[in-house]
Each structure stands twice: as C-alpha cells, then as structure tokens.
C-alpha positions as CSV (number, residue, x, y, z in Angstrom):
1,X,-4.9,-14.3,-11.4
2,X,-2.5,-14.1,-7.9
3,X,-4.0,-14.9,-5.1
4,X,-4.3,-12.3,-2.4
5,X,-1.9,-13.9,0.1
6,X,1.0,-13.8,-2.5
7,X,0.3,-10.5,-3.2
8,X,0.4,-9.7,0.7
9,X,3.5,-12.2,1.6
10,X,5.5,-10.2,-1.7
11,X,3.9,-7.0,-0.1
12,X,6.0,-7.4,3.5
13,X,8.5,-9.2,2.0
14,X,9.2,-5.5,0.3
15,X,8.8,-3.9,3.2
16,X,4.9,-3.0,4.3
17,X,4.3,-1.8,7.4
18,X,3.1,-4.9,9.1
19,X,-0.3,-6.3,10.0
20,X,-1.8,-2.9,10.4
21,X,-0.3,-2.4,6.4
22,X,-1.7,-5.5,5.6
23,X,-5.2,-5.1,6.7
24,X,-5.5,-1.7,4.7
25,X,-4.8,-3.4,1.5
26,X,-7.5,-4.0,-0.8
27,X,-8.1,-7.1,-2.9
28,X,-5.6,-7.8,-5.4
29,X,-8.7,-7.9,-7.8
30,X,-9.2,-3.9,-7.1
31,X,-5.7,-2.9,-7.6
32,X,-5.0,-4.5,-10.9
33,X,-8.1,-5.4,-12.6
34,X,-10.4,-2.5,-11.7
35,X,-12.8,-2.2,-14.8
36,X,-12.2,2.0,-14.9
37,X,-8.2,1.7,-15.4
38,X,-6.9,2.3,-18.5
39,X,-4.7,-0.5,-19.8
40,X,-1.9,-0.2,-22.3
41,X,-0.1,-3.3,-24.1
42,X,-1.5,-6.8,-24.2
43,X,-5.2,-6.6,-22.4
44,X,-4.8,-10.3,-22.2
45,X,-0.8,-10.4,-21.2
46,X,0.5,-13.1,-19.0
47,X,2.0,-10.6,-16.5
48,X,0.4,-7.6,-15.4
49,X,2.1,-4.5,-14.4
50,X,0.7,-1.2,-12.3
51,X,2.4,1.6,-12.3
52,X,1.3,4.6,-10.0
53,X,2.3,7.5,-11.5
54,X,1.6,11.5,-11.7
55,X,1.8,13.4,-14.8
56,X,4.1,16.0,-12.7
57,X,6.6,13.7,-11.7
58,X,9.9,13.7,-13.5
59,X,11.1,10.6,-12.6
60,X,7.9,9.1,-13.9
61,X,8.5,10.8,-17.1
62,X,12.2,9.0,-17.0
63,X,11.1,6.1,-15.9
64,X,7.6,5.7,-18.6
65,X,9.1,5.7,-21.7
66,X,11.7,2.5,-20.8
67,X,8.7,0.7,-19.8
68,X,6.8,1.3,-22.8
69,X,9.6,-0.1,-25.0
70,X,9.8,-2.8,-22.8
71,X,6.2,-3.9,-22.8
72,X,6.0,-3.3,-26.6
73,X,8.9,-5.7,-27.1
74,X,7.8,-8.2,-24.9
75,X,4.3,-8.5,-26.6
76,X,2.6,-10.1,-23.5
77,X,2.2,-7.4,-20.7
78,X,-0.3,-5.9,-19.4
79,X,0.2,-2.6,-18.4
80,X,-2.1,-1.1,-16.1
81,X,-1.9,2.6,-15.4
82,X,-2.9,4.2,-11.8
83,X,-3.0,7.8,-11.7
84,X,-2.1,9.2,-8.5
85,X,-1.5,12.9,-8.9
86,X,0.0,13.6,-5.2
87,X,2.0,16.8,-6.9
88,X,-0.9,19.4,-7.0
89,X,-4.0,20.7,-8.7
90,X,-2.2,20.8,-12.6
91,X,-1.2,17.2,-12.0
92,X,-5.0,16.1,-10.9
93,X,-6.5,18.3,-13.7
94,X,-3.7,16.2,-16.4
95,X,-5.1,13.1,-14.8
96,X,-8.9,14.1,-15.4
97,X,-8.4,15.0,-18.9
98,X,-6.4,11.7,-20.1
99,X,-8.7,9.5,-18.2
100,X,-11.4,11.3,-19.9
101,X,-9.7,10.6,-23.0
102,X,-9.7,6.8,-21.8
103,X,-13.7,7.4,-22.2
104,X,-13.6,8.7,-26.0
105,X,-10.8,5.9,-27.3
106,X,-8.0,7.9,-27.3
107,X,-5.9,7.2,-24.1
108,X,-3.2,5.9,-25.4
109,X,-2.0,9.3,-27.8
110,X,-4.0,11.9,-24.9
111,X,-1.1,9.8,-22.1
112,X,2.0,10.1,-24.3
113,X,1.3,13.5,-25.0
114,X,0.7,14.9,-21.3
115,X,4.0,12.7,-20.1
116,X,6.3,14.0,-22.9
117,X,5.6,17.8,-21.7
118,X,9.0,19.4,-20.7
119,X,9.1,21.8,-17.5
120,X,6.2,22.1,-15.2
121,X,2.3,21.6,-16.3
122,X,0.4,24.3,-17.5
123,X,-3.5,23.9,-18.6
124,X,-2.6,25.7,-21.9
125,X,0.4,23.3,-22.2
126,X,-2.0,20.3,-21.2
127,X,-4.4,21.2,-24.2
128,X,-1.5,22.0,-26.7
129,X,0.2,18.7,-26.1
130,X,-3.0,16.7,-27.1
131,X,-3.7,18.6,-29.6
132,X,-0.5,18.2,-31.3
133,X,-1.4,14.5,-30.7
134,X,-4.3,15.0,-33.0
135,X,-6.9,15.4,-29.9
136,X,-10.0,17.5,-30.0
137,X,-9.4,18.9,-26.3
138,X,-13.0,20.2,-26.8
139,X,-14.2,17.0,-26.8
140,X,-12.1,15.8,-24.0
141,X,-13.5,18.5,-22.2
142,X,-16.6,17.5,-22.5
143,X,-16.4,13.5,-21.8
144,X,-14.8,15.1,-18.5
145,X,-18.1,17.0,-17.7
146,X,-19.9,14.1,-18.4
147,X,-17.8,11.7,-16.5
148,X,-15.7,13.4,-13.7
149,X,-18.1,11.7,-10.8
150,X,-17.0,8.2,-12.2
151,X,-13.2,10.0,-13.0
152,X,-12.9,11.3,-9.4
153,X,-14.4,7.8,-7.7
154,X,-11.1,5.8,-9.8
155,X,-8.6,8.7,-8.7
156,X,-9.6,8.2,-4.9
157,X,-9.4,4.7,-5.1
158,X,-5.6,4.6,-6.4
159,X,-5.0,7.1,-3.7
160,X,-6.5,4.8,-1.3
161,X,-4.4,1.8,-2.4
162,X,-1.8,3.7,-2.4
163,X,-2.0,4.6,1.2
164,X,-2.8,0.5,1.8
165,X,0.6,0.1,0.1
166,X,2.3,2.2,2.2
167,X,3.5,3.9,-1.0
168,X,6.1,7.2,-0.7
169,X,5.7,8.2,-3.8
170,X,5.7,7.9,-7.7
171,X,6.7,5.7,-9.1
172,X,5.8,3.0,-7.7
173,X,5.0,-0.7,-9.8
174,X,3.4,-4.0,-8.7
175,X,4.9,-6.9,-11.6
176,X,2.8,-9.5,-11.1
177,X,2.4,-10.4,-7.7
178,X,5.7,-8.1,-6.3
179,X,5.5,-4.6,-4.9
180,X,8.4,-1.9,-6.0
181,X,8.2,1.4,-4.1
182,X,10.7,3.4,-6.0
183,X,11.8,3.8,-9.5
184,X,13.2,1.2,-11.6
185,X,15.7,1.0,-14.2
186,X,14.8,-0.6,-17.6
187,X,17.2,-4.0,-16.2
188,X,15.2,-3.5,-12.7
189,X,11.8,-3.9,-14.7
190,X,13.1,-6.7,-17.1
191,X,14.2,-8.4,-14.1
192,X,10.9,-8.0,-12.4
193,X,9.0,-9.3,-15.1
194,X,11.0,-12.7,-15.4
195,X,10.7,-13.0,-11.9
196,X,6.8,-12.4,-11.9
197,X,6.9,-15.2,-14.4
198,X,9.0,-17.8,-12.4
199,X,6.7,-17.6,-9.3
200,X,3.6,-18.3,-11.7
C-alpha cells in the first residue's frame, strides 16, 4: 500500500492547491480501499487505478473502454470505480442503479450497459440498457431500496474526496500514488501504469 506521504507529494506535484488542499485529503486507504467501492480487473493487482467518473460525462465514455482494455490486457491492475455524478439527477440515478447492481453481483455488466448508452441518459434508457445485458431491473430497484442509505453515503464520500483533491471534473484518475486531473489517452494510461510500477 502506498504511504500518505507519497500520495500527498504526488498530489502537490500534480498541482494540488497548497497546504490547504492537502489538509482536506482523506487517508489514501479511504480513497482507494473503501470496501464499498466496486472493483474491476484483478482485485489483488500490483497497481491500483481509481477512476472518478460520471455516466453522463462524454469524456468518460470515450476514455473508459480504452482503460478497460488496458486493464484486461495487463492482468495485474486493480481498477476502482469512483462514481462522482456531477451532471444532474439522471447521472446520480444511473450511479445508484449500477451500485445497487453491485450488491447483487452484476456490477460489471450493469456498468458496461450504462457506459455504452449513446446520447443523453433517461430512466427508460438506463433500464433498457441493463435489460439488454440480461439484468433483472426489478431486482436492481429492490436492491436499491434496501441499500440506498449506504449507496448514497458512498457517493457522498466520493464527492468529498474529489473536492479534497481539487478535481475540476470527470474523468480524473489516481494511478498508484500519482494523481491525474484530466482525461488520459491510452498511451498516457500505459505510461502512468509504468510510472506507478517504477515508483514502488
């Protein structure tokens, strides 16, 4: 696990807003290892990538498929998904539904379904996309009713962490102990992974 000192140094180097910004940062373990966070890739990978994303963010929809391909090809990356729905109520609804799907063990297909929606989000479109992946939307809604309080608590934690990191928007990434506040190209992602491994 990376140390708080390493992470803070990386954040400052990436442009964190001085000591005031650093004081707002939660412990690294809370950002990367919150047990409520969905994890894709290898849960025991030697590098952790955290992606702050929004289902209504067009840049997230462009970057994420490349990131997933890189994670799959590498085989030793732990990919942590940090919902940060900043683009309205439908983005928040999408996050809640997919996080409820995580409680039923179908996070990956639910996440992929919503990320693959073209154009704007609608409640009907989110449900239809999930059904297209063979997901029982009624069961997801039931799970959301049961787990809404803990799901909303996770969304609040993600939001507080994003603000503590002075993120300007989505997507943003933590790769190992390095913070990236902007979209990354596939090659930039690969370089960030190599940098994280070289710094261990």
